[in-house]
Structure formats: C-alpha cells, structure tokens
C-alpha positions in Angstrom: 58.1 -5.8 -12.2 57.0 -2.3 -13.1 57.5 -2.9 -16.8 55.3 -6.0 -16.6 52.6 -4.1 -14.8 52.8 -1.2 -17.3 52.6 -3.7 -20.2 49.6 -5.4 -18.6 47.8 -2.0 -18.3 48.7 -1.2 -21.9 47.1 -4.4 -23.1 44.0 -3.7 -21.0 43.8 -0.2 -22.6 43.9 -1.8 -26.1 41.2 -4.4 -25.1 38.8 -2.0 -23.4 38.5 0.8 -25.9 36.0 3.6 -26.0 33.8 1.6 -28.3 34.0 -1.5 -26.1 33.5 0.1 -22.7 30.4 -2.1 -22.0 32.4 -5.3 -21.9 31.9 -7.4 -18.8 34.6 -8.7 -16.5 34.3 -12.3 -17.8 34.7 -11.1 -21.4 37.7 -8.9 -20.6 39.4 -11.8 -18.8 38.8 -14.1 -21.7 40.3 -11.6 -24.2 43.3 -11.2 -21.9 43.7 -15.0 -21.6 43.7 -15.3 -25.4 46.3 -12.4 -25.8 48.5 -14.0 -23.1 48.3 -17.3 -24.9 49.3 -15.8 -28.2 52.2 -13.9 -26.5 53.3 -17.2 -24.8 53.5 -19.2 -28.1 54.9 -16.4 -30.2 56.5 -13.8 -27.9 58.3 -12.0 -30.8 55.6 -11.5 -33.4 52.4 -12.3 -31.4 50.9 -14.2 -34.3 47.9 -16.4 -33.3 48.6 -18.9 -36.1 51.7 -20.0 -34.2 49.6 -21.5 -31.4 49.8 -25.3 -31.4 46.2 -26.8 -31.4 46.2 -29.9 -29.3 43.5 -32.3 -28.2 43.6 -30.9 -24.7 43.1 -27.4 -26.1 40.1 -28.6 -28.1 38.7 -30.2 -25.0 39.0 -26.9 -23.1 37.4 -25.0 -26.0 34.4 -27.3 -25.9 34.2 -27.0 -22.2 34.4 -23.2 -22.4 31.6 -23.2 -25.0 29.4 -25.2 -22.7 30.3 -22.9 -19.8 29.5 -19.9 -22.0 26.1 -21.2 -22.9 25.4 -22.0 -19.3 26.4 -18.5 -18.3 24.1 -17.0 -21.0 21.2 -19.2 -19.7 21.9 -18.0 -16.1 22.0 -14.4 -17.3 18.7 -15.0 -19.1 17.1 -16.4 -16.0 18.5 -13.6 -13.8 17.1 -11.0 -16.3 13.7 -12.7 -16.2 13.7 -12.7 -12.4 14.7 -9.1 -12.4 11.9 -8.2 -14.7 9.4 -10.2 -12.7 10.6 -8.5 -9.5 10.4 -5.1 -11.1 6.8 -5.9 -12.3 5.8 -7.1 -8.8 7.2 -3.9 -7.3 5.4 -1.8 -9.9 2.2 -3.7 -9.2 2.6 -3.3 -5.5 3.2 0.5 -5.9 0.1 0.7 -8.0 -1.9 -1.2 -5.4 -0.7 1.1 -2.6 -1.6 4.2 -4.7 -5.1 2.7 -5.4 -5.5 1.9 -1.7 -4.4 5.4 -0.7 -6.9 7.0 -3.1 -9.7 4.7 -1.8 -8.7 5.5 1.7 -8.9 9.2 1.0 -12.3 8.8 -0.7 -13.6 6.7 2.3 -12.3 9.3 4.7 -14.1 12.1 2.8 -17.3 10.0 2.6 -17.2 9.3 6.4 -16.6 13.0 7.1 -19.6 13.9 5.0 -21.7 11.2 6.7 -20.6 12.6 10.1 -21.5 16.1 9.1 -25.0 14.9 7.9 -25.5 13.1 11.2 -24.6 16.3 13.2 -27.2 18.3 11.2 -29.8 15.5 11.5 -29.2 15.3 15.3 -29.7 19.1 15.5 -33.1 18.7 13.8 -34.1 15.8 15.9 -33.1 17.6 19.1 -35.1 20.6 17.9 -38.1 18.4 17.2 -37.8 16.9 20.7 -37.6 20.4 22.3 -40.7 21.5 20.4 -42.5 18.4 21.5 -41.5 19.0 25.2 -42.7 22.6 24.9 -46.0 21.4 23.4 -46.4 18.8 26.1 -45.7 21.4 28.9 -48.2 23.8 27.2 -50.8 21.1 26.9 -50.4 19.9 30.4 -50.8 23.5 31.7 -53.9 24.0 29.6 -55.5 20.7 30.7 -54.7 21.5 34.3 -56.2 25.0 34.0 -59.3 23.7 32.3 -59.9 21.1 35.0 -59.4 23.6 37.7 -62.0 26.0 36.3 -65.2 26.0 38.3 -67.3 25.2 35.4 -64.6 22.9 33.8 -65.0 23.9 30.2 -65.3 20.7 28.3 -64.2 22.2 25.0 -61.0 23.4 26.7 -60.4 20.0 28.2 -60.9 18.3 24.8 -58.5 20.7 23.1 -55.9 20.3 25.8 -56.2 16.5 25.6 -55.7 16.6 21.9 -52.6 18.8 22.3 -51.3 16.4 24.9 -51.8 13.3 22.6 -50.1 15.2 19.8 -47.2 16.3 21.9 -46.7 12.7 23.3 -46.7 11.4 19.7 -44.2 14.0 18.5 -42.0 13.4 21.5 -42.0 9.6 20.9 -41.2 10.2 17.2 -38.3 12.5 18.1 -36.9 10.0 20.6 -37.1 7.2 18.0 -35.4 9.6 15.5 -32.6 10.3 18.0 -32.2 6.6 18.8 -31.7 5.9 15.0 -29.2 8.7 14.8 -27.2 7.2 17.7 -27.2 3.8 16.0 -25.9 5.4 12.8 -23.3 7.2 14.9 -22.1 3.9 16.3 -21.8 2.3 12.9 -20.0 5.4 11.7 -17.5 5.1 14.6 -16.9 1.4 13.8 -16.2 2.3 10.1 -13.8 5.1 11.2 -11.9 2.8 13.6 -11.6 0.2 10.8 -10.3 2.8 8.4 -7.8 4.0 11.1 -6.7 0.4 11.8 -6.1 -0.1 8.0 -4.2 3.1 7.7 -1.9 2.5 10.7 -0.6 -1.1 11.0 -0.6 -2.7 14.5 2.6 -2.3 16.5 3.0 -6.1 16.5 3.1 -6.3 12.8 5.4 -3.2 12.6 7.8 -4.7 15.1 7.8 -8.1 13.2 8.6 -6.5 9.9 11.3 -4.4 11.5 12.9 -7.5 13.1 12.7 -9.5 9.8 14.3 -6.5 8.0 17.2 -6.3 10.5 17.9 -10.0 10.7 17.8 -10.3 6.9 15.5 -13.3 7.2 12.8 -13.8 4.6 9.2 -13.2 5.7 7.4 -16.3 6.6 4.5 -17.2 4.3 1.2 -17.9 5.9 -1.3 -20.4 4.5 
C-alpha cells in the first residue's frame, strides 16, 4: 500500500514539473489517466503503442474532445463574465470617487455661500440699525420743532424729510433681511439634501445589511 502511494506521488512529480506548475486539476487528472492506461496495457515497458485501440476507446476519445471544447467554452464565458464584473466594479469605484469629489466641491460651495450670507446679514442688520437711529433722530427733531412756540417751519420740513428717508431706508433694510432669510432657507434645504445623500437612510442600510447576511441577491426595482 505504501509502495503504491509512493509510486503515485512519484508519477505526480514527473507530471507536474517546475516548467508545468501552472497545469490545472483537470489536465493533471487527464495526464495521470493516460499514464495509468499505458501502465495497465504494458506494465513492464510502459510503451503507449501497446495500447489496443478499440471502437469504444475511439468513442470515448470523441466524447472527451467534445467535453474539452465545452470546457474551453465555459472557461471563455467565465473569463468574459469576470472581466465584465471587474469593469463594472472599476466603473462603480470611479463613480463613487467622482461623487465624493462633487460632494466635497458642493460642501465647499455651500460653506462659502453661508459665509457670504453671514456677512450680508451683518450689513443688512447694520443698515437697519442706522435707519432706526435716523428714524429716532428725525422723530425727536420733528417733535422738538412742533413743540417750539414759533414752530419753525424749516425745522419741521427738514425733520419730515429725515423721517421719510429713515422710513424708506428701514423698509429697504427689512426687505433685504427678508431676502437673506429666504436665501438661508434655500441654503438649509441644499445642506440637508447633501447630508441625506452622504448618509444613506437607516432603512436602506438595514436592508442592504440583511441582504448581505442572507446571501440573497438584491431585488431590482423597475
């Protein structure tokens, strides 16, 4: 038993040499089958020409040739599928990289927009404060001019003009702040959308995790 095992290992060593280390299992088994057949028909000299070629053997050879061609075709299809999967994976990785870069750019753009809005709001608030101060000053001047015994018409006129200007400026500042608030709302919406895109919903994450653990393919949606 040990001698037979050692003989088999010795034959394997002669079949799978250093130069033929890339042989597949099917090829190695085929070579071993041929060597065993030669040894069976001529156990003394191991000469392949001693093998008796029968009709049954020819039928097996033809069948093996058909099986070999089928195996080559299967390997060709498998290689094609492997390349397609590798390309799809590469394309997906490229898409993810592009999406990541776009997300970084959008994040920077939104941060700059928010910074500009903060500065603009400071200016609008300052303009509103100046208008309120002008309105208070104009009101005091008008009240003072009216309360004068002689009621200086020129002072009343100047105070009235100041009052109109302050009201106009205050209205413009209020409209400016309202527009800034609308811009801020739009900016908040964009930031939330960007955040939702960056962080998938818990529902989708749990679903992907469940599919992964079960080994089931992901359902395609129409």
